[in-house]
Residue frames as qw, qx, qy, qz and C-alpha x, y, z in Angstrom:
[[0.092, -0.058, 0.994, -0.017, -6.31, 17.65, -15.83],
 [0.558, -0.091, -0.378, -0.733, -9.53, 16.40, -17.46],
 [0.038, 0.040, 0.945, -0.323, -11.91, 14.37, -15.32],
 [0.530, -0.255, -0.400, -0.703, -15.52, 13.29, -15.16],
 [0.254, -0.074, 0.804, -0.532, -17.64, 12.15, -12.22],
 [0.438, -0.095, -0.703, -0.551, -20.13, 9.56, -13.42],
 [0.515, -0.358, -0.774, -0.088, -23.28, 8.07, -11.86],
 [0.010, -0.080, 0.457, -0.886, -23.92, 10.88, -9.37],
 [0.162, -0.748, 0.432, -0.477, -25.17, 11.14, -6.71],
 [0.847, -0.391, 0.228, -0.279, -25.42, 7.65, -5.23],
 [0.936, -0.039, 0.268, 0.226, -22.89, 5.48, -7.07],
 [0.230, 0.937, -0.216, -0.147, -20.28, 8.02, -8.15],
 [0.868, -0.040, 0.226, 0.441, -17.11, 7.05, -9.99],
 [0.038, -0.881, 0.231, 0.411, -14.24, 9.44, -10.72],
 [0.834, 0.338, 0.282, 0.332, -12.71, 9.04, -14.20],
 [0.195, -0.831, 0.239, 0.463, -9.44, 10.93, -14.78],
 [0.788, 0.566, 0.115, 0.214, -7.98, 11.43, -18.25],
 [0.525, -0.673, 0.250, 0.457, -4.23, 11.90, -18.08],
 [0.535, 0.810, -0.235, -0.045, -2.05, 13.52, -20.70],
 [0.840, 0.223, -0.335, 0.363, 1.43, 12.06, -21.24],
 [0.432, 0.202, -0.488, 0.731, 3.52, 12.44, -18.03],
 [0.413, -0.503, 0.059, -0.757, 0.51, 13.77, -16.09],
 [0.330, -0.002, -0.875, 0.355, 0.10, 12.26, -12.59],
 [0.571, -0.521, -0.072, -0.631, -2.80, 11.77, -10.19],
 [0.109, 0.222, -0.859, 0.448, -2.45, 10.40, -6.65],
 [0.688, -0.313, -0.312, -0.575, -5.14, 8.19, -5.13],
 [0.623, -0.429, 0.514, -0.404, -5.98, 6.29, -1.97],
 [0.018, 0.261, -0.959, -0.106, -4.75, 2.71, -1.95],
 [0.200, 0.271, 0.935, -0.112, -7.47, 0.35, -3.18],
 [0.337, 0.578, 0.278, -0.690, -9.60, 3.07, -4.83],
 [0.180, 0.381, -0.616, -0.666, -8.76, 2.19, -8.46],
 [0.771, 0.258, 0.448, -0.371, -11.45, 0.41, -10.51],
 [0.823, 0.374, 0.325, 0.279, -9.83, 0.33, -13.97],
 [0.116, -0.801, 0.276, 0.518, -7.06, 1.97, -15.98],
 [0.694, 0.670, -0.221, -0.143, -5.53, 2.08, -19.44],
 [0.956, -0.053, -0.015, 0.288, -2.59, -0.29, -20.11],
 [0.531, 0.526, -0.140, 0.650, -0.19, 2.63, -20.62],
 [0.394, -0.830, 0.098, -0.381, -0.71, 3.90, -17.04],
 [0.565, 0.241, -0.639, 0.463, 2.38, 3.42, -14.88],
 [0.629, -0.710, -0.189, -0.254, 1.64, 2.91, -11.17],
 [0.407, 0.365, -0.583, 0.600, 4.07, 3.82, -8.41],
 [0.654, -0.646, -0.382, -0.092, 3.18, 2.87, -4.82],
 [0.344, 0.389, -0.429, 0.739, 4.74, 4.95, -2.05],
 [0.289, -0.447, -0.644, 0.549, 4.30, 5.93, 1.57],
 [0.033, 0.881, 0.431, 0.190, 1.82, 8.75, 1.95],
 [0.255, -0.956, 0.122, 0.081, 4.20, 10.81, 4.07],
 [0.481, 0.705, -0.488, 0.185, 7.89, 11.38, 3.39],
 [0.089, -0.465, 0.775, -0.419, 8.75, 10.14, 6.87],
 [0.418, -0.141, -0.896, -0.043, 7.85, 6.70, 8.19],
 [0.071, -0.284, -0.669, 0.683, 6.56, 8.26, 11.42],
 [0.331, 0.239, -0.024, -0.913, 4.28, 10.58, 9.47],
 [0.504, 0.024, -0.702, -0.502, 2.84, 7.67, 7.47],
 [0.329, -0.223, -0.879, 0.265, 2.17, 5.66, 10.62],
 [0.078, 0.276, 0.428, -0.857, 0.49, 8.69, 12.17],
 [0.450, 0.163, -0.285, -0.831, -1.81, 9.12, 9.19],
 [0.495, -0.066, -0.836, -0.227, -2.69, 5.42, 9.29],
 [0.305, -0.280, -0.802, 0.431, -3.39, 5.28, 13.02],
 [0.032, 0.419, 0.377, -0.826, -4.89, 8.73, 13.56],
 [0.358, 0.344, -0.237, -0.835, -6.26, 9.67, 10.16],
 [0.688, 0.169, 0.684, -0.175, -7.26, 6.08, 9.34],
 [0.595, 0.683, -0.258, -0.337, -6.04, 6.59, 5.82],
 [0.973, 0.159, -0.054, 0.156, -4.08, 3.90, 4.03],
 [0.613, -0.574, 0.278, 0.467, -0.37, 3.64, 4.84],
 [0.428, -0.055, 0.586, 0.686, 0.24, 3.73, 1.08],
 [0.464, 0.701, 0.150, -0.521, -0.93, 5.81, -1.87],
 [0.685, 0.209, 0.555, 0.423, -0.58, 5.18, -5.58],
 [0.096, 0.646, -0.215, -0.726, 0.71, 7.64, -8.17],
 [0.687, 0.440, 0.568, 0.108, -0.79, 7.01, -11.63],
 [0.049, -0.653, 0.336, 0.677, 1.21, 8.40, -14.56],
 [0.785, 0.570, 0.198, -0.144, 0.35, 8.27, -18.26],
 [0.487, -0.414, 0.568, 0.519, 3.27, 7.01, -20.35],
 [0.277, 0.024, 0.683, 0.676, 3.72, 7.99, -24.03],
 [0.160, -0.417, -0.584, -0.678, 0.02, 8.46, -24.87],
 [0.447, -0.345, 0.173, -0.807, -3.05, 9.74, -23.09],
 [0.318, -0.087, -0.936, 0.122, -4.50, 7.35, -20.51],
 [0.545, -0.469, -0.147, -0.680, -7.52, 6.91, -18.29],
 [0.307, -0.017, -0.858, 0.412, -7.91, 5.74, -14.70],
 [0.499, -0.533, -0.303, -0.612, -11.07, 5.49, -12.58],
 [0.166, 0.122, -0.756, 0.621, -11.61, 5.52, -8.81],
 [0.580, -0.568, -0.336, -0.478, -14.38, 4.79, -6.31],
 [0.150, 0.303, -0.721, 0.605, -14.33, 4.61, -2.54],
 [0.437, -0.060, 0.532, -0.723, -17.46, 4.89, -0.38],
 [0.297, 0.190, 0.936, 0.010, -19.89, 1.92, -0.59],
 [0.163, 0.711, 0.626, 0.277, -22.82, 4.10, -1.65],
 [0.242, -0.747, -0.175, 0.594, -22.06, 7.76, -2.03],
 [0.423, 0.896, 0.117, 0.067, -21.07, 10.81, -4.03],
 [0.682, -0.080, 0.075, 0.724, -17.80, 12.38, -5.15],
 [0.058, 0.982, 0.162, -0.082, -17.10, 16.11, -5.00],
 [0.657, 0.371, -0.037, 0.655, -14.27, 18.29, -6.35],
 [0.339, -0.896, -0.116, 0.262, -12.56, 20.87, -4.14],
 [0.554, 0.677, -0.107, 0.472, -10.15, 23.44, -5.58],
 [0.674, -0.609, -0.111, 0.402, -7.26, 23.91, -3.16],
 [0.399, 0.781, -0.074, 0.475, -5.21, 27.12, -3.33],
 [0.468, 0.185, -0.486, 0.715, -2.49, 28.71, -1.23],
 [0.169, -0.140, 0.337, -0.916, -5.10, 30.91, 0.46],
 [0.745, -0.057, -0.050, -0.663, -7.95, 28.40, 0.34],
 [0.189, 0.201, -0.957, 0.093, -7.54, 25.11, 2.17],
 [0.725, -0.303, -0.320, -0.529, -9.96, 22.67, 3.78],
 [0.334, -0.301, 0.799, -0.399, -10.51, 20.60, 6.89],
 [0.683, 0.133, -0.538, -0.476, -11.58, 17.14, 5.69],
 [0.858, -0.299, 0.288, -0.300, -12.89, 14.03, 7.40],
 [0.406, -0.491, 0.752, 0.168, -10.35, 11.19, 7.60],
 [0.559, 0.155, 0.804, 0.129, -12.20, 8.82, 5.29],
 [0.464, 0.776, 0.235, -0.357, -13.31, 11.38, 2.70],
 [0.017, 0.688, -0.550, -0.474, -10.06, 11.50, 0.71],
 [0.892, 0.294, 0.340, -0.038, -10.13, 9.60, -2.56],
 [0.727, 0.279, 0.229, 0.585, -7.60, 11.30, -4.88],
 [0.091, -0.915, -0.017, 0.393, -5.73, 14.53, -5.61],
 [0.639, 0.714, -0.109, 0.265, -3.49, 16.22, -8.11],
 [0.684, 0.072, -0.295, 0.664, 0.14, 17.00, -7.40],
 [0.158, 0.289, -0.235, 0.915, 1.00, 19.68, -4.81],
 [0.612, -0.541, -0.147, -0.558, -1.99, 18.92, -2.58],
 [0.261, 0.294, -0.785, 0.478, -0.81, 18.15, 0.96],
 [0.705, -0.528, -0.389, -0.271, -2.60, 16.23, 3.74],
 [0.096, 0.529, -0.574, 0.618, -1.40, 17.24, 7.20],
 [0.729, -0.382, -0.564, -0.059, -1.98, 14.57, 9.84],
 [0.487, -0.059, -0.474, 0.731, 0.27, 16.36, 12.32],
 [0.203, -0.407, -0.048, -0.889, -2.26, 19.17, 12.59],
 [0.231, -0.222, -0.853, 0.411, -3.80, 18.94, 16.04],
 [0.191, -0.081, 0.058, -0.977, -6.57, 21.49, 15.65],
 [0.662, -0.131, -0.273, -0.685, -9.49, 19.09, 15.64],
 [0.566, 0.054, -0.821, 0.052, -8.57, 16.04, 17.67],
 [0.040, -0.132, 0.683, -0.717, -9.36, 17.01, 21.25],
 [0.484, 0.128, 0.539, -0.678, -12.39, 15.21, 22.59],
 [0.676, 0.364, -0.241, -0.594, -13.20, 13.46, 19.34],
 [0.180, 0.323, -0.925, -0.092, -11.55, 10.06, 19.60],
 [0.356, 0.140, 0.825, -0.417, -14.54, 8.61, 21.41],
 [0.615, 0.560, 0.210, -0.515, -16.65, 9.50, 18.37],
 [0.744, 0.125, 0.551, 0.357, -14.20, 7.94, 15.93],
 [0.395, 0.898, 0.173, 0.087, -13.79, 11.29, 14.17],
 [0.543, -0.465, 0.222, 0.664, -10.50, 12.66, 12.93],
 [0.451, 0.879, 0.141, -0.067, -10.06, 15.56, 10.54],
 [0.690, -0.108, 0.246, 0.672, -7.02, 16.27, 8.41],
 [0.081, 0.831, 0.007, -0.550, -5.89, 19.65, 7.08],
 [0.699, 0.397, 0.442, 0.399, -5.56, 20.01, 3.32],
 [0.028, -0.860, 0.111, 0.497, -3.40, 22.73, 1.78],
 [0.522, -0.105, 0.613, 0.584, -1.37, 23.40, -1.35],
 [0.339, 0.524, -0.197, -0.756, -2.36, 24.20, -4.90],
 [0.111, 0.089, -0.913, -0.382, -4.38, 21.69, -6.92],
 [0.665, -0.171, -0.300, -0.662, -7.56, 19.62, -7.01],
 [0.187, -0.153, 0.883, -0.403, -8.86, 17.42, -4.21],
 [0.593, -0.155, -0.580, -0.537, -11.50, 14.72, -4.76],
 [0.268, -0.166, 0.745, -0.588, -13.56, 13.69, -1.73],
 [0.439, -0.219, -0.781, -0.387, -16.19, 10.99, -1.38],
 [0.398, -0.237, 0.420, -0.781, -19.13, 10.78, 0.98],
 [0.035, 0.219, 0.971, -0.087, -21.59, 8.24, 2.36],
 [0.208, 0.749, 0.585, -0.233, -24.82, 9.32, 0.72],
 [0.381, 0.770, 0.251, 0.446, -25.30, 12.54, -1.22],
 [0.437, -0.061, -0.199, 0.875, -23.36, 15.76, -0.63],
 [0.101, -0.895, -0.428, -0.065, -25.17, 18.73, 0.91],
 [0.495, 0.157, -0.083, 0.850, -23.17, 21.96, 0.48],
 [0.194, -0.907, -0.357, 0.113, -23.74, 25.09, 2.57],
 [0.451, 0.413, -0.059, 0.789, -22.02, 28.41, 1.86],
 [0.404, -0.722, -0.438, 0.352, -21.80, 30.45, 5.04],
 [0.178, 0.852, 0.011, 0.493, -21.58, 34.23, 5.08],
 [0.270, 0.354, -0.545, 0.710, -19.35, 36.00, 7.65],
 [0.250, -0.167, 0.602, -0.740, -20.57, 35.17, 11.18],
 [0.805, -0.026, -0.207, -0.555, -23.27, 32.83, 9.86],
 [0.265, -0.382, 0.847, -0.259, -23.29, 29.65, 11.93],
 [0.816, 0.043, -0.416, -0.400, -24.23, 26.02, 11.26],
 [0.506, -0.423, 0.699, -0.276, -24.26, 23.14, 13.76],
 [0.716, 0.320, -0.541, -0.304, -23.39, 19.77, 12.17],
 [0.923, -0.300, 0.219, -0.103, -23.48, 16.24, 13.60],
 [0.226, -0.686, 0.642, 0.259, -19.90, 14.95, 13.56],
 [0.570, 0.030, 0.802, 0.178, -20.80, 11.76, 11.70],
 [0.519, 0.736, 0.432, 0.049, -22.36, 13.83, 8.91],
 [0.014, -0.924, 0.220, 0.311, -19.53, 16.37, 8.68],
 [0.885, 0.324, 0.159, 0.295, -17.31, 15.80, 5.62],
 [0.561, 0.103, 0.050, 0.820, -15.32, 19.00, 5.05],
 [0.006, -0.953, -0.286, 0.096, -15.28, 22.76, 5.50],
 [0.447, 0.751, -0.127, 0.470, -13.15, 25.70, 4.42],
 [0.642, -0.206, -0.394, 0.624, -10.20, 26.51, 6.66],
 [0.032, 0.384, -0.008, 0.923, -11.43, 30.12, 6.66],
 [0.604, -0.572, -0.361, -0.422, -14.22, 29.04, 9.01],
 [0.160, -0.422, 0.676, -0.583, -14.05, 29.16, 12.79],
 [0.743, -0.195, -0.570, -0.292, -15.33, 26.11, 14.61],
 [0.225, -0.408, 0.718, -0.518, -15.77, 24.54, 18.01],
 [0.488, -0.127, -0.854, -0.132, -16.78, 21.04, 19.07],
 [0.361, -0.254, 0.411, -0.797, -19.58, 20.91, 21.60],
 [0.191, 0.166, 0.943, -0.215, -22.05, 18.53, 23.21],
 [0.224, -0.370, -0.640, -0.635, -25.48, 18.05, 21.71],
 [0.526, -0.684, -0.232, -0.449, -27.54, 20.02, 24.22],
 [0.457, -0.676, 0.468, -0.339, -26.93, 19.06, 27.84],
 [0.164, -0.366, 0.915, -0.053, -25.52, 15.82, 29.23],
 [0.628, 0.245, 0.659, -0.334, -28.88, 14.03, 28.87],
 [0.660, 0.681, 0.002, -0.318, -29.17, 14.98, 25.18],
 [0.192, 0.680, -0.695, -0.134, -25.55, 14.03, 24.50],
 [0.252, -0.217, 0.934, -0.130, -25.98, 10.57, 26.03],
 [0.432, 0.338, 0.805, -0.225, -29.56, 9.80, 24.99],
 [0.412, 0.687, 0.083, -0.593, -30.34, 12.10, 22.08],
 [0.843, 0.326, 0.394, 0.166, -28.49, 10.02, 19.51],
 [0.428, 0.889, -0.066, 0.151, -26.26, 12.85, 18.35],
 [0.810, -0.205, -0.083, 0.544, -23.26, 12.81, 20.71],
 [0.313, -0.523, 0.088, 0.788, -20.82, 15.58, 19.75],
 [0.473, 0.793, 0.356, 0.143, -21.56, 18.23, 17.16],
 [0.496, -0.095, 0.116, 0.856, -19.43, 20.91, 15.52],
 [0.126, 0.898, 0.308, -0.288, -20.46, 24.55, 15.45],
 [0.567, 0.113, 0.353, 0.736, -19.01, 26.13, 12.31],
 [0.068, 0.859, 0.213, -0.460, -18.96, 29.89, 11.68],
 [0.657, 0.592, 0.272, 0.380, -18.39, 31.43, 8.25],
 [0.652, 0.546, -0.181, -0.493, -17.24, 32.67, 5.91],
 [0.049, -0.381, 0.899, 0.208, -16.67, 29.47, 3.97],
 [0.714, 0.053, -0.483, -0.504, -18.19, 26.29, 2.58],
 [0.482, -0.256, 0.758, -0.357, -19.42, 23.31, 4.59],
 [0.561, 0.164, -0.694, -0.421, -19.90, 19.85, 3.04],
 [0.573, -0.178, 0.612, -0.515, -22.28, 17.40, 4.73],
 [0.216, 0.049, -0.924, -0.312, -23.05, 13.78, 3.89],
 [0.611, -0.233, -0.131, -0.745, -26.72, 12.82, 3.98],
 [0.899, -0.196, -0.374, -0.116, -26.13, 9.34, 5.41],
 [0.391, -0.720, 0.502, -0.278, -24.56, 8.30, 8.71],
 [0.573, 0.331, -0.750, -0.019, -22.16, 5.37, 8.44],
 [0.084, -0.177, 0.819, -0.540, -22.47, 4.57, 12.16],
 [0.637, 0.151, 0.356, -0.668, -26.26, 4.30, 11.89],
 [0.740, 0.371, -0.425, -0.366, -25.93, 2.17, 8.75],
 [0.340, 0.298, -0.867, 0.210, -23.60, -0.25, 10.55],
 [0.316, -0.037, 0.694, -0.645, -25.99, -0.41, 13.51],
 [0.745, 0.265, 0.053, -0.610, -28.91, -1.15, 11.17],
 [0.640, 0.389, -0.641, -0.168, -26.89, -3.79, 9.33],
 [0.076, 0.244, -0.883, 0.393, -26.04, -5.46, 12.63],
 [0.592, 0.055, 0.448, -0.667, -29.75, -5.75, 13.50],
 [0.829, 0.339, -0.225, -0.385, -30.06, -7.96, 10.41],
 [0.571, 0.425, -0.691, 0.125, -26.88, -9.96, 11.01],
 [0.241, -0.430, 0.675, -0.548, -27.06, -10.40, 14.79],
 [0.848, -0.056, 0.289, -0.440, -29.84, -13.07, 14.81],
 [0.884, 0.381, -0.269, -0.028, -27.95, -15.15, 12.25],
 [0.288, 0.573, -0.652, 0.404, -24.67, -14.81, 14.11],
 [0.465, -0.349, 0.593, -0.557, -26.27, -15.85, 17.40],
 [0.926, 0.095, 0.104, -0.351, -28.10, -18.81, 15.81],
 [0.784, 0.445, -0.413, 0.125, -24.87, -20.16, 14.31],
 [0.069, 0.565, -0.650, 0.504, -23.01, -19.68, 17.59],
 [0.734, -0.295, 0.348, -0.502, -25.42, -21.97, 19.45]]
């Protein structure tokens, strides 16, 4: 499948060129434009209704996804997701999967599976609003980030500690554990909360901006106006 990622790194847009009968699956609402010969089929993300609800509630992904298929001739479809961010390509193979942040998924080729039932990362994280999904299969995965993407390739036993709000994805070959940022005082007052200690071998993808901090900053601008109108 031919594709191009334009306007990197801050305003990335994924443009996929489909051959006749070729299909790409994307997050609901991610499409920006498409050729008139593209046929769109909307379906539940999971085969079971319970699985789709779980991915919506726990993974915070859309209940629906769209399959885009080129009919007769070649076609083109483009996607964006994060407000201001980058798009990266991950090659998924039977022996090379990824653990991906809930909101990072933007699109994928056929035979790439998102497993919301995987419970390996959820314990202790709901208070931080973080949920990771396990990606497996054989195909191409497109992820988006808030800010630029910072990739680290870890050697065996090499370790990296990442703030959970900056963690986007890492290879499933890595070992990991969620821990507090320092002691109790640092966790509560240090501004970091929980962090993830990741041990190689494998790749780690980090986003340079923190969506929580951006929302907090945006609220400092909006709060005075909201309060003045409420009086």
